[in-house]
C-alpha positions as CSV (number, residue, x, y, z in Angstrom):
1,X,2.8,-6.0,28.6
2,X,5.2,-8.7,27.6
3,X,6.2,-11.1,30.4
4,X,9.5,-12.9,30.0
5,X,9.8,-16.7,30.3
6,X,11.7,-16.4,33.7
7,X,9.7,-13.8,35.5
8,X,6.1,-13.0,34.4
9,X,6.0,-9.9,36.5
10,X,8.8,-8.2,34.5
11,X,8.1,-6.2,31.4
12,X,10.7,-6.4,28.6
13,X,10.6,-4.5,25.3
14,X,11.6,-6.5,22.2
15,X,11.0,-9.8,23.9
16,X,11.9,-11.8,20.9
17,X,15.5,-10.8,20.7
18,X,16.1,-9.7,24.3
19,X,17.3,-6.3,23.0
20,X,15.8,-2.9,23.9
21,X,13.5,-2.1,21.0
22,X,10.1,-0.5,20.3
23,X,7.1,-2.6,21.4
24,X,5.7,-5.0,18.9
25,X,2.2,-6.3,19.2
26,X,3.3,-9.6,17.7
27,X,5.2,-10.2,21.0
28,X,1.9,-9.9,22.9
29,X,0.1,-12.3,20.5
30,X,3.1,-14.7,20.4
31,X,3.3,-14.9,24.3
32,X,-0.4,-15.5,24.8
33,X,-1.4,-18.4,27.1
34,X,-3.5,-19.7,24.2
35,X,-0.4,-20.8,22.3
36,X,-0.1,-24.6,22.8
37,X,3.0,-26.4,21.6
38,X,2.8,-28.5,18.4
39,X,1.3,-28.2,14.9
40,X,-1.5,-30.5,15.9
41,X,-3.1,-27.7,18.0
42,X,-3.0,-25.2,15.2
43,X,-6.7,-24.7,15.0
44,X,-7.0,-24.3,18.8
45,X,-4.2,-21.8,18.7
46,X,-5.7,-19.9,15.8
47,X,-9.1,-19.8,17.6
48,X,-7.6,-18.5,20.8
49,X,-5.6,-15.8,19.0
50,X,-8.7,-14.7,17.2
51,X,-10.6,-14.4,20.5
52,X,-7.7,-12.4,22.0
53,X,-7.5,-10.1,19.0
54,X,-11.3,-9.6,18.9
55,X,-11.3,-8.7,22.6
56,X,-8.5,-6.2,21.9
57,X,-10.5,-4.6,19.1
58,X,-13.6,-4.5,21.3
59,X,-11.6,-2.8,24.1
60,X,-10.4,-0.2,21.7
61,X,-13.9,0.4,20.5
62,X,-15.2,0.7,24.1
63,X,-12.5,3.2,24.8
64,X,-13.5,5.3,21.9
65,X,-17.2,4.9,22.7
66,X,-16.6,6.1,26.3
67,X,-15.3,9.3,24.9
68,X,-18.3,9.9,22.7
69,X,-19.8,12.5,24.9
70,X,-16.8,14.8,24.1
71,X,-15.0,13.9,20.9
72,X,-18.1,12.3,19.4
73,X,-16.7,12.3,15.9
74,X,-14.1,9.8,17.0
75,X,-17.0,7.3,17.2
76,X,-19.7,8.7,15.0
77,X,-17.4,9.0,11.9
78,X,-15.9,5.5,12.5
79,X,-16.0,3.1,9.6
80,X,-15.6,-0.7,9.5
81,X,-14.7,-3.0,6.6
82,X,-15.2,-6.7,6.2
83,X,-13.9,-8.5,3.1
84,X,-13.4,-12.1,2.0
85,X,-11.0,-13.4,-0.6
86,X,-11.3,-17.0,-1.7
87,X,-8.5,-18.4,-4.0
88,X,-7.6,-21.7,-5.5
89,X,-4.1,-22.1,-6.9
90,X,-2.7,-24.9,-9.0
91,X,1.0,-25.4,-9.5
92,X,2.9,-27.9,-11.7
93,X,6.6,-27.5,-11.2
94,X,9.7,-29.3,-12.5
95,X,11.4,-31.3,-9.8
96,X,8.2,-32.3,-8.0
97,X,6.4,-35.6,-8.5
98,X,3.2,-34.1,-7.1
99,X,1.3,-31.0,-8.3
100,X,0.1,-28.5,-5.7
101,X,-3.5,-27.5,-5.3
102,X,-4.4,-25.0,-2.7
103,X,-7.8,-23.7,-1.6
104,X,-7.8,-20.8,0.9
105,X,-10.1,-18.2,2.3
106,X,-8.9,-14.9,3.7
107,X,-11.2,-12.9,6.0
108,X,-10.4,-9.4,7.1
109,X,-12.2,-7.1,9.5
110,X,-11.1,-3.6,10.3
111,X,-12.3,-0.6,12.3
112,X,-11.1,2.9,11.7
113,X,-12.2,5.7,13.9
114,X,-13.1,9.2,12.8
115,X,-10.7,12.1,13.4
116,X,-10.7,14.2,16.6
117,X,-8.2,17.0,16.9
118,X,-6.1,15.2,14.3
119,X,-6.1,11.9,16.1
120,X,-7.2,8.7,14.4
121,X,-6.8,4.9,15.1
122,X,-7.2,1.7,13.1
123,X,-7.4,-2.0,14.1
124,X,-7.5,-4.8,11.5
125,X,-7.7,-8.5,12.0
126,X,-6.9,-11.1,9.4
127,X,-7.5,-14.9,9.2
128,X,-6.4,-17.3,6.4
129,X,-8.0,-20.8,6.4
130,X,-7.6,-23.8,4.2
131,X,-10.9,-24.8,2.6
132,X,-11.3,-28.4,1.5
133,X,-8.1,-28.8,-0.6
134,X,-4.7,-28.7,1.1
135,X,-2.3,-30.4,-1.4
136,X,0.4,-27.8,-1.1
137,X,3.5,-26.8,0.9
138,X,2.8,-23.5,2.6
139,X,6.5,-22.7,2.9
140,X,9.0,-21.8,5.6
141,X,8.3,-25.0,7.5
142,X,4.6,-24.3,8.1
143,X,3.6,-27.7,6.6
144,X,6.5,-30.1,7.2
145,X,4.4,-33.1,6.2
146,X,3.7,-31.7,2.7
147,X,7.2,-31.2,1.3
148,X,6.3,-33.4,-1.7
149,X,4.3,-30.5,-3.1
150,X,5.4,-27.2,-4.6
151,X,5.1,-24.1,-2.4
152,X,2.0,-22.0,-2.3
153,X,2.9,-19.4,0.3
154,X,-0.5,-19.0,1.9
155,X,-0.2,-20.5,5.3
156,X,-3.1,-20.8,7.7
157,X,-2.7,-17.9,10.2
158,X,-4.7,-15.6,12.3
159,X,-3.0,-12.3,13.0
160,X,-3.4,-8.7,14.1
161,X,-2.7,-7.3,10.6
162,X,-2.7,-3.6,11.4
163,X,-3.0,-1.5,14.5
164,X,-1.9,2.1,14.5
165,X,-2.6,5.4,16.2
166,X,-2.2,8.4,13.9
167,X,-2.1,12.2,14.0
168,X,-2.6,14.6,11.1
169,X,-2.1,18.3,11.2
170,X,-3.6,21.1,9.1
171,X,-0.2,21.7,7.4
172,X,-0.3,18.2,5.7
173,X,1.8,16.3,8.2
174,X,0.7,12.8,9.1
175,X,2.2,10.6,11.8
176,X,1.5,7.0,12.5
177,X,2.8,4.6,15.2
178,X,2.2,0.9,15.3
179,X,1.6,-1.9,12.8
180,X,1.0,-0.4,9.4
181,X,1.0,-1.0,5.7
182,X,3.8,0.6,3.7
183,X,3.8,0.8,-0.1
184,X,6.4,3.0,-1.8
185,X,6.2,3.9,-5.5
186,X,5.5,0.7,-7.4
187,X,6.4,-1.7,-4.5
188,X,9.7,-2.7,-6.2
189,X,11.7,-2.0,-3.0
190,X,9.1,-1.7,-0.2
191,X,5.6,-3.1,-0.4
192,X,2.9,-5.1,1.3
193,X,3.0,-8.3,-0.8
194,X,-0.7,-7.9,-1.4
195,X,-1.0,-10.8,-3.8
196,X,-0.5,-13.4,-1.0
197,X,-3.3,-14.1,1.4
198,X,-1.2,-13.0,4.4
199,X,0.0,-9.5,4.1
200,X,3.4,-8.1,4.9
201,X,3.1,-5.2,7.4
202,X,5.6,-3.1,9.3
203,X,5.9,-2.3,13.1
204,X,7.3,1.2,13.8
205,X,6.6,4.8,13.1
206,X,6.1,6.8,9.9
207,X,5.8,10.4,8.8
208,X,4.3,11.8,5.7
209,X,4.4,15.4,4.6
210,X,3.0,17.0,1.5
211,X,3.1,20.6,0.3
212,X,2.7,22.1,-3.1
213,X,4.6,19.8,-5.4
214,X,6.6,18.0,-2.7
215,X,5.9,14.7,-1.0
216,X,8.1,13.2,1.7
217,X,7.8,9.9,3.5
218,X,10.0,8.5,6.3
219,X,9.6,5.4,8.4
220,X,11.6,3.7,11.1
221,X,10.8,-0.1,11.1
222,X,11.6,-2.3,14.1
223,X,9.9,-5.4,12.8
224,X,8.6,-6.8,9.5
225,X,5.6,-9.1,9.8
226,X,6.1,-11.4,6.7
227,X,3.7,-13.5,4.7
228,X,4.6,-16.8,6.4
229,X,3.0,-18.4,9.4
230,X,3.6,-15.8,12.2
231,X,4.4,-18.6,14.7
232,X,7.5,-19.5,12.8
233,X,10.9,-17.7,12.8
234,X,10.4,-16.8,9.1
235,X,7.1,-15.1,9.9
236,X,8.6,-12.1,11.5
237,X,12.0,-10.5,11.4
238,X,13.4,-7.9,13.8
239,X,14.7,-4.8,12.0
240,X,16.7,-1.6,12.5
241,X,15.5,-0.1,9.2
242,X,15.1,3.4,7.9
243,X,13.0,4.2,4.8
244,X,13.2,7.6,3.1
245,X,11.4,8.6,-0.1
246,X,11.0,12.1,-1.5
247,X,9.1,13.1,-4.7
248,X,8.9,16.3,-6.6
249,X,6.2,17.0,-9.2
250,X,8.0,18.8,-12.1
251,X,4.8,19.5,-13.9
252,X,1.5,17.7,-14.6
253,X,2.3,14.1,-15.4
254,X,6.0,14.3,-14.6
255,X,7.6,13.4,-11.2
256,X,11.1,12.9,-9.9
257,X,11.6,10.6,-6.9
258,X,14.7,10.0,-4.8
259,X,15.0,7.4,-2.1
260,X,17.3,6.0,0.5
261,X,16.5,2.6,2.1
262,X,18.8,1.5,4.8
263,X,17.6,-2.0,5.6
264,X,19.1,-4.0,8.5
265,X,17.4,-7.4,9.0
266,X,18.7,-8.5,12.4
267,X,17.3,-12.1,11.9
268,X,18.7,-12.6,8.4
269,X,21.6,-10.3,7.9
270,X,22.1,-11.5,4.3
271,X,19.1,-9.3,3.5
272,X,20.7,-6.2,5.0
273,X,21.6,-3.5,2.4
274,X,21.6,0.2,1.7
275,X,20.0,1.3,-1.6
276,X,20.1,4.8,-3.0
277,X,18.1,5.5,-6.2
278,X,16.4,8.0,-8.5
279,X,13.1,7.5,-10.4
280,X,11.5,9.5,-13.1
281,X,8.0,9.0,-14.4
282,X,6.4,11.0,-17.2
283,X,3.4,11.2,-19.6
284,X,2.7,13.0,-22.8
285,X,-1.0,13.7,-22.0
286,X,-2.0,12.7,-18.4
287,X,-5.7,13.4,-18.9
288,X,-6.0,12.1,-22.5
289,X,-7.3,8.6,-23.4
290,X,-4.4,8.1,-25.8
291,X,-1.0,8.8,-24.2
292,X,2.5,7.6,-23.8
293,X,3.8,7.0,-20.3
294,X,7.3,6.1,-19.3
295,X,9.5,5.1,-16.4
296,X,13.3,5.4,-15.9
297,X,14.9,4.3,-12.7
298,X,18.4,3.6,-11.4
299,X,19.6,2.5,-8.0
300,X,22.9,1.6,-6.4
301,X,23.1,-0.9,-3.6
302,X,25.8,-1.8,-1.0
303,X,26.0,-4.1,2.0
304,X,24.8,-2.8,5.3
305,X,24.4,-3.8,8.9
306,X,25.9,-7.2,9.8
307,X,25.8,-8.5,6.2
308,X,28.9,-10.8,5.8
309,X,29.1,-10.1,2.1
310,X,31.0,-7.1,0.9
311,X,29.2,-6.1,-2.3
312,X,27.8,-3.4,-4.5
313,X,25.4,-3.8,-7.3
314,X,23.3,-1.7,-9.7
315,X,19.6,-1.7,-10.6
316,X,18.1,-0.4,-13.9
317,X,14.5,-0.3,-15.1
318,X,13.0,1.4,-18.1
319,X,9.5,1.0,-19.3
320,X,7.1,2.6,-21.8
321,X,3.3,2.3,-21.9
322,X,1.1,3.3,-24.9
323,X,-2.6,3.8,-24.3
324,X,-4.8,3.5,-27.4
325,X,-8.2,4.9,-26.3
326,X,-9.6,3.3,-23.1
327,X,-9.7,-0.3,-24.4
328,X,-6.1,-1.2,-25.5
329,X,-2.7,-0.7,-23.8
330,X,0.7,-1.7,-25.0
331,X,3.8,-2.0,-22.8
332,X,7.5,-2.8,-23.1
333,X,10.3,-2.7,-20.7
334,X,13.7,-3.9,-19.5
335,X,14.8,-4.5,-15.9
336,X,18.3,-5.4,-14.7
337,X,19.4,-6.6,-11.3
338,X,23.2,-6.8,-11.3
339,X,25.0,-10.0,-10.3
340,X,28.5,-11.3,-10.0
341,X,30.4,-14.5,-10.7
342,X,30.9,-14.7,-7.0
343,X,28.0,-16.0,-4.9
344,X,26.0,-13.7,-2.6
345,X,26.7,-10.4,-4.3
346,X,23.6,-9.9,-6.4
347,X,21.2,-7.0,-6.1
348,X,18.4,-7.9,-3.6
349,X,14.9,-6.5,-2.7
350,X,13.9,-8.3,0.5
351,X,10.9,-6.0,1.3
352,X,9.4,-5.9,-2.3
353,X,6.1,-7.1,-3.6
354,X,8.1,-9.6,-5.7
355,X,5.1,-11.2,-7.4
356,X,4.5,-8.0,-9.4
357,X,8.0,-8.3,-11.1
358,X,9.9,-10.7,-13.3
359,X,6.8,-12.9,-14.0
360,X,3.9,-14.2,-12.0
361,X,5.4,-17.7,-11.7
362,X,7.7,-16.3,-9.0
363,X,10.9,-17.9,-10.4
364,X,13.1,-15.0,-9.1
365,X,12.0,-14.3,-5.5
366,X,15.7,-14.3,-4.9
367,X,18.0,-12.7,-7.5
368,X,20.3,-15.3,-9.1
369,X,23.9,-14.9,-8.1
370,X,24.8,-13.9,-11.7
371,X,22.0,-11.3,-11.7
372,X,18.9,-11.0,-13.9
373,X,18.0,-9.3,-17.2
374,X,14.3,-9.2,-17.8
375,X,13.0,-8.1,-21.3
376,X,9.2,-7.9,-21.3
377,X,6.3,-6.8,-23.5
378,X,2.6,-6.9,-23.0
379,X,-0.9,-6.1,-24.3
380,X,-3.9,-5.3,-22.2
381,X,-7.3,-3.7,-22.3
382,X,-10.8,-3.3,-20.9
383,X,-14.3,-3.7,-22.1
384,X,-17.1,-2.8,-19.7
385,X,-16.5,-4.8,-16.4
386,X,-13.8,-7.0,-18.0
387,X,-10.1,-6.3,-17.9
388,X,-7.4,-8.5,-19.5
389,X,-3.6,-8.7,-19.8
390,X,-1.0,-10.8,-21.6
391,X,2.7,-10.3,-20.8
392,X,5.8,-12.1,-22.2
393,X,9.2,-12.2,-20.4
394,X,12.7,-13.3,-21.6
395,X,15.1,-14.0,-18.7
396,X,18.9,-14.0,-19.0
397,X,21.7,-13.8,-16.5
398,X,23.1,-10.2,-16.2
399,X,26.6,-11.6,-15.8
400,X,27.6,-14.0,-18.6
401,X,24.4,-13.6,-20.5
402,X,23.2,-17.2,-20.2
403,X,19.6,-17.7,-21.3
404,X,17.4,-18.7,-18.4
405,X,14.0,-19.1,-20.0
406,X,10.8,-17.5,-21.2
407,X,7.5,-16.8,-19.4
408,X,4.0,-16.0,-20.6
409,X,1.4,-14.6,-18.2
410,X,-2.3,-13.9,-18.8
411,X,-5.2,-12.6,-16.6
412,X,-8.8,-11.8,-16.9
413,X,-10.7,-9.9,-14.2
414,X,-14.4,-9.3,-14.0
415,X,-16.3,-6.8,-11.8
416,X,-19.4,-8.8,-11.1
417,X,-20.9,-6.3,-8.7
418,X,-20.0,-3.2,-6.8
419,X,-18.8,-5.4,-4.0
420,X,-17.7,-8.5,-5.9
421,X,-15.0,-9.3,-8.4
422,X,-13.5,-12.4,-10.0
423,X,-10.0,-13.1,-11.3
424,X,-8.6,-15.8,-13.6
425,X,-4.8,-15.9,-13.9
426,X,-2.2,-18.0,-15.7
427,X,1.6,-18.3,-15.8
428,X,3.8,-20.6,-17.7
429,X,7.6,-20.7,-17.6
430,X,9.7,-22.6,-20.2
431,X,13.2,-23.1,-18.8
432,X,16.4,-23.3,-20.8
433,X,19.0,-26.0,-20.1
434,X,17.5,-26.5,-16.6
435,X,18.9,-23.2,-15.3
436,X,15.6,-22.5,-13.6
437,X,12.7,-24.7,-12.7
438,X,9.9,-24.7,-15.3
439,X,6.4,-24.3,-14.0
440,X,2.7,-23.8,-14.9
441,X,0.4,-22.0,-12.5
442,X,-3.3,-21.2,-12.6
443,X,-5.4,-19.2,-10.2
444,X,-9.1,-18.5,-9.7
445,X,-10.0,-15.9,-7.1
446,X,-13.3,-14.4,-5.9
447,X,-13.2,-11.2,-3.7
448,X,-16.2,-9.8,-1.8
449,X,-16.0,-6.5,0.2
450,X,-19.1,-5.8,2.3
451,X,-20.4,-2.2,2.3
452,X,-20.0,-0.4,5.6
């Protein structure tokens, strides 16, 4: 129940905006009595929220356990997961006198029940803490006393990361309601921003259906829980969003996907848009070690909802990958996000996992007004437990063709153990005529997932 500020006995749905909308668990957390005012009490607030969430998870478990005499599989087939991800990130960026250095630890605990008559539930808690070094700006106003540093968007936060109730039928239909992870295709338009320590999740309902060569996904989203501190306005946005994605397997290794994403961000209407697109992926020999894979994608975007800008823009992406045995991979591609000489009319992807596109230095989290052309090429491979990648990007404005800069990215990942992996990652951007901010970034990450 969500009490209002005026009358604690009244239940109101969609308490944040005052509108009638589906229930959001973030309202419950946000209105908890353990939410003192002021950033000085952040640790107390985080601890109280963690206690409340743990209690909620315990109540859910007890409810399941009480039903063990009947639907025993709901409990006996339950699984839990506990994982830790420590990361240090260094950023040297033009325009800042100070370099950023962040040291953060993400802890995640989840419990997923077994299935009983198609029903299943999941609860997942997440906590991000600063460990030792905090010379960075966490972004979106989370650390107002650290604005002299570049942004590393890993704010301290304790949150209910996922909580859903699902039903799956024998005819390949799966329904979920609650807070959930959504990743569509390659995350270019809708993703979970998995690179950052705080994950982007979605409140609402979803439907998945699969039969023969068809796959269908639909979701209604009432709120997006973003990567920023969940106590801040930027941490969660109310939505009236519809996501539709349908895929058809033409034959082995070849798929055609169509999508319609009608996004209305009620807190930031400039993000609202309607995107319709078509995506084709193919491969010469899907099961062979040596193969050519390709991607061709086109989308058309227009304004939607209450967006004050009247615009339309195109998106184009082509890519080819060549696998030479299991140890060497070559890739080359071109991605275009159309812009305009008028501000505010460029193609936008507000729900994307943006770190995976247009360079790891994150220079283009917002598309430049004059659009973006990204020509890229890379080389990667694997040897035993070691995988490596090197990628080069050249960036230009789509409108006008001005050179923006070049970027080189490199990474090495090592599987140290069945449960443990390490990652070393580097990005360097050389700007051209100060059209973008040059930057050098370096990451070291250690991930541990405990067996369940």
